[in-house]
N, C-alpha and C positions, 0 to 999 in steps of 0.2 A: 755366220753361225749356221751349223748344219747338225741335224740328228742323224747319226749313221746307223745306230742300233739301239735296240732295247733288250736287255738281257736279265735273267734271274739267275743268280750264281748261288751255288751250295758252298757254304763256308765262308766266302767272302773275307778271307785274309789278303794281306797285301800281295802275295804271289799270285793268287787265283784272279785278283782284280786287275793287276798289271798285265797278266797274260791275256785277259779279255780285251783290254783296251789296245794292246799291240797286236792281237790277232784281228781285231776289227780295223785298225789302221794299218795293217800289214801290207804285203807287196802289191796288192791290187789297188790300194789306196795310197801309193807313195807320195803323190802331189799333195794329198791331204795332210800326211804325216810331217811334210816339209813345212807345212803352214800353222802347225799347232804352236800356239804361244802361252797357253795357259792351262792349267787343270784346276777344276772346281768341284768341291765335294764337302760333306759335312766335316765336323771337327774331330773325328775319331782318331785315335791313335794309329790305326790301320792305314788311314789316309794321309796324315800329316805329321803324325808322332808328336803331337802337343804344340803349344804355342812357339816354342823356339824353333822347331822344324830342322833340328840338327841331326836327327837319326837317319839311319840308312835302311831300317827295316819297315819301310812305309810305302804305299803306292806312289806319293810324289817323288821320292828319291829314287824308287826303281824306275819309274817313267822317265826321269831326267837321263838316268844312265842308258835307257833303251833308245832315247832319241838322240843320244850323244851331244846333247846341248844343255849347258849350265843355266842358260837364261830362261828357262821355263817358269812362268808365274805360278804362284800359288794363291788360289782364290777361295777363301772360306765361304760358307753359306751364311749370309747375314740373317737371313730369316731364322735358321737354326739357333745363331748366337742369341738373338733377340728373344726368341722363345725360351731358351735356357734362362736368360737374365729375368724374364718376366716371371717364369715358374719359381725361381728362387726367391724373388722379391715378394712374391704373393704367399710364400709358405713361412 
């Protein structure tokens, strides 16, 4: 596991986030690009497009297309899920 970059993006829609990831993993990091096996993020629609993950207008789908590999794993943020569940249960 490696940290390649930390960015602050304006807008943060699926197109902007995917471009930032692929730019970071671009030609200079080709060996890293070939080793990417998973994408982890919080559960916003921009990142995963809901629980079913069938949409194409999200970072996960766009990243799979850019990498040209269908077997990219999607890993949601469990801490975010737990926080939302606790907040809902407490209210």
